[in-house]
MARKE-114223 format. One line per 3 residues: number of its first residue (from 1); their letters; for each residue z, x, y of N, C-alpha, C. Coordinates in nm, 2 decimals, always signed. Layout:
// MARKE-114223
NUM) A) Z/X/Y/Z/X/Y/Z/X/Y | ... .
This chain:
// MARKE-114223
1) MLT) +5.56/-2.18/-5.07/+5.48/-2.27/-5.16/+5.41/-2.39/-5.07 | +5.29/-2.42/-5.10/+5.22/-2.51/-5.02/+5.27/-2.66/-5.06 | +5.28/-2.75/-4.96/+5.29/-2.88/-5.00/+5.16/-2.94/-5.06 .
4) LNQ) +5.16/-3.05/-5.11/+5.04/-3.10/-5.17/+4.93/-3.13/-5.07 | +4.97/-3.19/-4.94/+4.88/-3.20/-4.84/+4.83/-3.07/-4.78 | +4.91/-2.96/-4.78/+4.86/-2.83/-4.74/+4.75/-2.78/-4.84 .
7) AYE) +4.78/-2.80/-4.97/+4.70/-2.76/-5.08/+4.55/-2.83/-5.07 | +4.56/-2.96/-5.03/+4.43/-3.04/-5.02/+4.35/-2.98/-4.90 | +4.42/-2.95/-4.79/+4.36/-2.92/-4.67/+4.31/-2.77/-4.70 .
10) SLY) +4.37/-2.68/-4.77/+4.32/-2.56/-4.79/+4.19/-2.57/-4.88 | +4.20/-2.66/-4.99/+4.08/-2.68/-5.07/+3.96/-2.72/-4.99 | +3.98/-2.81/-4.90/+3.88/-2.87/-4.81/+3.82/-2.75/-4.74 .
13) FEL) +3.89/-2.68/-4.67/+3.84/-2.57/-4.58/+3.76/-2.46/-4.67 | +3.82/-2.44/-4.78/+3.75/-2.34/-4.88/+3.61/-2.40/-4.92 | +3.61/-2.52/-4.95/+3.48/-2.58/-4.99/+3.38/-2.59/-4.87 .
16) KEY) +3.43/-2.63/-4.75/+3.35/-2.63/-4.64/+3.28/-2.50/-4.61 | +3.35/-2.39/-4.63/+3.30/-2.26/-4.63/+3.18/-2.24/-4.73 | +3.20/-2.27/-4.85/+3.08/-2.27/-4.94/+2.97/-2.36/-4.89 .
19) ERL) +3.00/-2.47/-4.85/+2.90/-2.55/-4.79/+2.82/-2.49/-4.67 | +2.90/-2.43/-4.59/+2.84/-2.36/-4.47/+2.74/-2.24/-4.51 | +2.79/-2.18/-4.62/+2.70/-2.07/-4.67/+2.57/-2.12/-4.74 .
22) GIP) +2.57/-2.25/-4.76/+2.45/-2.30/-4.83/+2.46/-2.31/-4.97 | +2.57/-2.31/-5.03/+2.61/-2.31/-5.17/+2.63/-2.46/-5.21 | +2.55/-2.51/-5.29/+2.57/-2.65/-5.33/+2.69/-2.67/-5.42 .
25) IFM) +2.76/-2.79/-5.40/+2.87/-2.82/-5.48/+2.85/-2.94/-5.56 | +2.88/-2.93/-5.69/+2.85/-3.05/-5.77/+2.98/-3.09/-5.85 | +2.98/-3.22/-5.87/+3.10/-3.28/-5.96/+3.03/-3.37/-6.07 .
28) EGY) +3.05/-3.33/-6.19/+3.00/-3.40/-6.30/+2.83/-3.41/-6.28 | +2.78/-3.31/-6.24/+2.64/-3.29/-6.23/+2.58/-3.36/-6.10 | +2.66/-3.43/-6.02/+2.61/-3.48/-5.89/+2.65/-3.40/-5.77 .
31) LVS) +2.55/-3.38/-5.68/+2.58/-3.31/-5.56/+2.67/-3.39/-5.48 | +2.79/-3.32/-5.44/+2.89/-3.39/-5.36/+2.93/-3.31/-5.24 | +3.01/-3.36/-5.15/+3.06/-3.30/-5.02/+3.20/-3.25/-5.05 .
34) PLQ) +3.24/-3.16/-4.97/+3.39/-3.11/-4.99/+3.49/-3.21/-4.98 | +3.48/-3.32/-4.90/+3.56/-3.43/-4.89/+3.57/-3.51/-5.02 | +3.45/-3.53/-5.09/+3.45/-3.60/-5.21/+3.52/-3.53/-5.32 .
37) IVL) +3.52/-3.40/-5.32/+3.60/-3.31/-5.42/+3.75/-3.34/-5.39 | +3.78/-3.34/-5.27/+3.93/-3.34/-5.22/+3.98/-3.47/-5.27 | +3.90/-3.58/-5.23/+3.95/-3.71/-5.27/+3.95/-3.73/-5.42 .
40) AHM) +3.86/-3.67/-5.49/+3.88/-3.68/-5.64/+4.00/-3.62/-5.69 | +4.04/-3.50/-5.63/+4.16/-3.42/-5.68/+4.28/-3.51/-5.63 | +4.28/-3.58/-5.52/+4.40/-3.66/-5.49/+4.41/-3.78/-5.58 .
43) IRE) +4.30/-3.84/-5.62/+4.29/-3.95/-5.71/+4.34/-3.92/-5.86 | +4.31/-3.80/-5.89/+4.34/-3.75/-6.03/+4.49/-3.72/-6.05 | +4.57/-3.72/-5.94/+4.71/-3.69/-5.96/+4.78/-3.81/-6.04 .
46) TGV) +4.72/-3.92/-6.05/+4.77/-4.03/-6.11/+4.71/-4.05/-6.25 | +4.61/-3.95/-6.28/+4.54/-3.97/-6.41/+4.59/-3.88/-6.51 | +4.50/-3.87/-6.62/+4.53/-3.78/-6.73/+4.43/-3.66/-6.74 .
49) YTY) +4.37/-3.64/-6.63/+4.27/-3.52/-6.64/+4.29/-3.45/-6.51 | +4.21/-3.32/-6.51/+4.21/-3.24/-6.41/+4.07/-3.19/-6.39 | +4.03/-3.11/-6.29/+3.90/-3.06/-6.27/+3.90/-2.91/-6.29 .
52) MRD) +3.80/-2.86/-6.36/+3.79/-2.72/-6.39/+3.67/-2.67/-6.30 | +3.68/-2.56/-6.24/+3.57/-2.51/-6.16/+3.48/-2.42/-6.24 | +3.35/-2.43/-6.21/+3.25/-2.35/-6.27/+3.15/-2.29/-6.17 .
55) YEM) +3.18/-2.16/-6.15/+3.09/-2.08/-6.06/+2.97/-2.02/-6.13 | +2.85/-2.06/-6.08/+2.72/-2.00/-6.13/+2.68/-1.89/-6.03 | +2.67/-1.78/-6.09/+2.64/-1.66/-6.00/+2.48/-1.61/-6.04 .
58) NEE) +2.43/-1.54/-5.93/+2.30/-1.47/-5.95/+2.32/-1.34/-6.00 | +2.21/-1.26/-6.01/+2.21/-1.13/-6.06/+2.30/-1.03/-5.98 | +2.31/-1.05/-5.86/+2.39/-0.96/-5.76/+2.54/-1.00/-5.77 .
61) GDV) +2.58/-1.12/-5.85/+2.72/-1.15/-5.85/+2.76/-1.24/-5.74 | +2.66/-1.29/-5.66/+2.70/-1.39/-5.56/+2.70/-1.54/-5.62 | +2.79/-1.62/-5.57/+2.79/-1.75/-5.61/+2.67/-1.84/-5.55 .
64) EKL) +2.60/-1.88/-5.65/+2.48/-1.97/-5.62/+2.51/-2.11/-5.62 | +2.61/-2.17/-5.70/+2.63/-2.31/-5.72/+2.78/-2.31/-5.78 | +2.84/-2.42/-5.72/+2.99/-2.44/-5.76/+3.00/-2.58/-5.82 .
67) GFH) +3.05/-2.59/-5.93/+3.06/-2.72/-6.02/+3.20/-2.75/-6.04 | +3.23/-2.87/-6.05/+3.37/-2.92/-6.08/+3.35/-3.01/-6.19 | +3.42/-3.00/-6.31/+3.40/-3.08/-6.43/+3.55/-3.13/-6.48 .
70) KVH) +3.53/-3.26/-6.51/+3.66/-3.32/-6.55/+3.71/-3.26/-6.69 | +3.83/-3.23/-6.70/+3.89/-3.19/-6.83/+4.01/-3.27/-6.85 | +4.02/-3.32/-6.98/+4.13/-3.41/-7.02/+4.26/-3.31/-7.05 .
73) Q) +4.37/-3.36/-7.00/+4.49/-3.28/-7.03/+4.55/-3.30/-7.17 .
């Protein structure tokens, strides 16, 4: 089982790969960096919401855009 820090590090490197592939990452409609997503996940640990991923695909089934949306628990 991953520690919380390992989970954040894993998320960061996963999102960096999407960024390297040229896939834009959005949070609540704003273009953001992988670090901004990880920091938002770290902050939300004390809140009453979480983030849901939204993958937008093209006709070939490839990810074109990745979004994160706040969801209240």
